[in-house]
C-alpha positions as CSV (number, residue, x, y, z in Angstrom):
1,M,-19.9,22.5,45.2
2,E,-19.1,20.5,48.3
3,K,-17.7,16.9,47.8
4,N,-19.6,13.9,49.1
5,I,-17.4,12.5,51.8
6,N,-17.9,8.9,52.7
7,E,-16.5,8.1,56.2
8,S,-16.5,4.4,55.6
9,F,-13.5,4.5,53.4
10,E,-11.1,1.6,52.7
11,K,-8.2,1.5,55.1
12,I,-4.8,1.1,53.6
13,T,-1.2,0.9,54.9
14,I,1.5,3.3,53.8
15,L,5.1,2.6,54.8
16,S,8.6,4.0,54.3
17,G,10.8,1.2,55.4
18,D,9.3,0.1,58.7
19,K,7.8,3.5,59.5
20,S,4.1,3.9,59.1
21,I,2.9,7.1,57.3
22,N,-0.3,8.7,58.5
23,Y,-2.9,9.7,55.8
24,K,-6.3,11.3,55.4
25,C,-8.9,9.8,53.0
26,I,-11.7,11.5,51.1
27,S,-14.1,9.5,48.9
28,I,-16.1,10.9,46.0
29,D,-19.2,9.2,44.7
30,R,-19.2,9.6,40.9
31,E,-22.9,9.2,40.6
32,I,-23.6,12.1,43.0
33,D,-20.7,14.4,42.1
34,R,-19.8,14.5,38.4
35,E,-16.9,16.9,39.1
36,K,-14.1,14.4,39.7
37,D,-11.4,16.7,41.0
38,L,-10.9,18.4,44.3
39,E,-10.2,22.1,44.2
40,S,-6.6,23.3,45.0
41,D,-7.9,25.0,48.2
42,Q,-9.4,21.7,49.4
43,I,-6.2,19.8,48.7
44,A,-4.1,22.5,50.5
45,E,-6.4,22.3,53.5
46,V,-5.9,18.5,53.8
47,F,-2.1,18.9,53.5
48,K,-2.2,21.7,56.2
49,T,-4.1,19.4,58.5
50,L,-1.5,16.7,58.1
51,I,1.4,19.2,58.5
52,D,-0.1,20.5,61.8
53,K,0.5,17.1,63.2
54,E,4.2,17.5,62.4
55,A,5.2,15.0,65.2
56,D,3.7,12.3,62.9
57,L,5.6,13.3,59.7
58,I,8.3,11.0,58.4
59,V,11.7,12.4,57.3
60,M,13.2,10.4,54.4
61,T,15.6,10.8,51.5
62,K,14.3,11.2,47.9
63,D,15.7,7.7,47.0
64,E,13.8,5.8,49.7
65,S,10.8,3.7,48.6
66,I,7.2,4.1,49.8
67,D,5.1,1.0,49.8
68,I,1.3,1.1,49.8
69,N,-0.8,-1.9,50.7
70,L,-4.4,-1.2,49.4
71,G,-5.8,-4.3,51.1
72,G,-9.2,-5.1,49.8
73,L,-9.4,-2.0,47.7
74,K,-9.2,-3.0,44.0
75,P,-9.0,0.1,41.9
76,N,-9.1,0.3,38.1
77,K,-6.4,3.0,38.1
78,V,-4.0,4.4,40.8
79,T,-2.4,7.8,40.2
80,L,0.1,9.5,42.5
81,Y,0.4,13.3,42.5
82,D,3.6,14.7,44.0
83,H,3.5,18.3,45.3
84,Y,6.2,20.4,46.8
85,I,4.1,22.2,49.4
86,N,4.5,25.3,51.7
87,P,4.5,24.0,55.3
88,T,2.7,27.1,56.5
89,D,-0.5,26.7,54.4
90,G,-0.2,23.4,52.5
91,R,-0.4,25.1,49.1
92,N,1.5,23.8,46.1
93,L,4.7,25.8,45.7
94,Y,5.4,25.3,42.0
95,G,2.4,25.1,39.7
96,A,0.8,21.7,38.9
97,A,1.9,18.6,40.7
98,D,3.8,15.8,38.9
99,A,1.5,12.8,38.2
100,K,2.4,9.2,37.6
101,E,0.3,6.1,37.2
102,L,1.3,3.3,39.6
103,V,1.2,-0.4,38.9
104,T,1.2,-3.1,41.5
105,V,4.5,-4.7,42.5
106,D,2.8,-7.6,44.2
107,E,-0.6,-8.3,42.6
108,N,-1.5,-11.1,45.1
109,N,-1.1,-8.8,48.1
110,N,-2.3,-5.6,46.3
111,I,0.9,-3.7,47.0
112,Y,2.2,-0.6,45.1
113,S,5.6,0.9,45.5
114,F,7.4,4.0,44.3
115,T,10.4,6.1,45.0
116,L,9.9,9.9,45.3
117,G,13.0,10.9,43.3
118,S,13.1,14.3,41.7
119,T,10.2,16.2,40.3
120,S,9.8,18.8,37.5
121,A,9.3,21.4,40.2
122,E,13.0,21.2,41.2
123,I,14.0,23.4,38.3
124,Y,12.2,26.3,40.2
125,E,13.9,25.5,43.5
126,S,17.0,27.6,44.2
127,N,17.7,26.2,47.6
128,L,19.0,22.7,46.9
129,S,19.6,21.6,50.4
130,G,17.5,21.2,53.5
131,D,14.1,19.7,54.3
132,K,11.3,19.9,51.7
133,Y,7.7,19.1,52.4
134,R,6.2,16.8,49.9
135,G,2.4,16.5,49.7
136,L,1.5,13.2,48.1
137,H,-2.0,12.6,46.8
138,L,-2.9,9.0,45.8
139,R,-6.0,8.8,43.7
140,C,-7.6,5.3,43.5
141,E,-10.4,5.1,40.8
142,L,-13.1,2.5,41.0
143,D,-16.1,2.1,38.8
144,D,-18.4,4.3,41.0
145,L,-16.1,5.8,43.7
146,I,-12.8,7.6,43.9
147,Y,-10.7,7.3,47.0
148,E,-8.3,10.1,47.5
149,Y,-5.5,9.4,50.0
150,F,-3.3,12.3,51.2
151,F,0.0,12.1,53.1
152,V,3.0,14.3,53.7
153,V,6.6,13.4,54.1
154,I,9.7,15.6,54.6
155,T,12.5,14.8,52.2
156,H,16.0,15.8,53.2
157,R,18.1,17.0,50.2
158,N,21.7,17.0,51.1
159,I,24.0,18.3,48.4
160,S,27.6,17.1,49.0
161,K,30.5,19.3,48.0
162,Q,33.2,17.5,46.1
């Protein structure tokens, strides 16, 4: 079943430090589409589209913060899904994505913030250095709509030898 995509989505701002992160948004009308989740192929396609614009990808370390200003969007629940993805096709590399519910850090300005950190997928990763593509999927649930924001960053994991 194809998802109902509403092009008049809410615009948000996603920043790492002073660098703006590009995103793609898909909205799902809960009244029309009772299936609330996108298929893994659809998610991979969105990530692949963003990766293909590699000049726009931000390189950051795992301990840097990402700030999200949702502007006028007032969701009931905000969940972040963190995927290690294959840069050639956008597919998740290690099973299910890690999920965490986000809470606002500045309620007056509707700002959310998180640090990427490590994920459970890292136990499967044998190469502990180099650049890793992280596909981030922000799900904002309202009463009758779900806005799904997708963005990709590259994290540099530098293992120091002591």
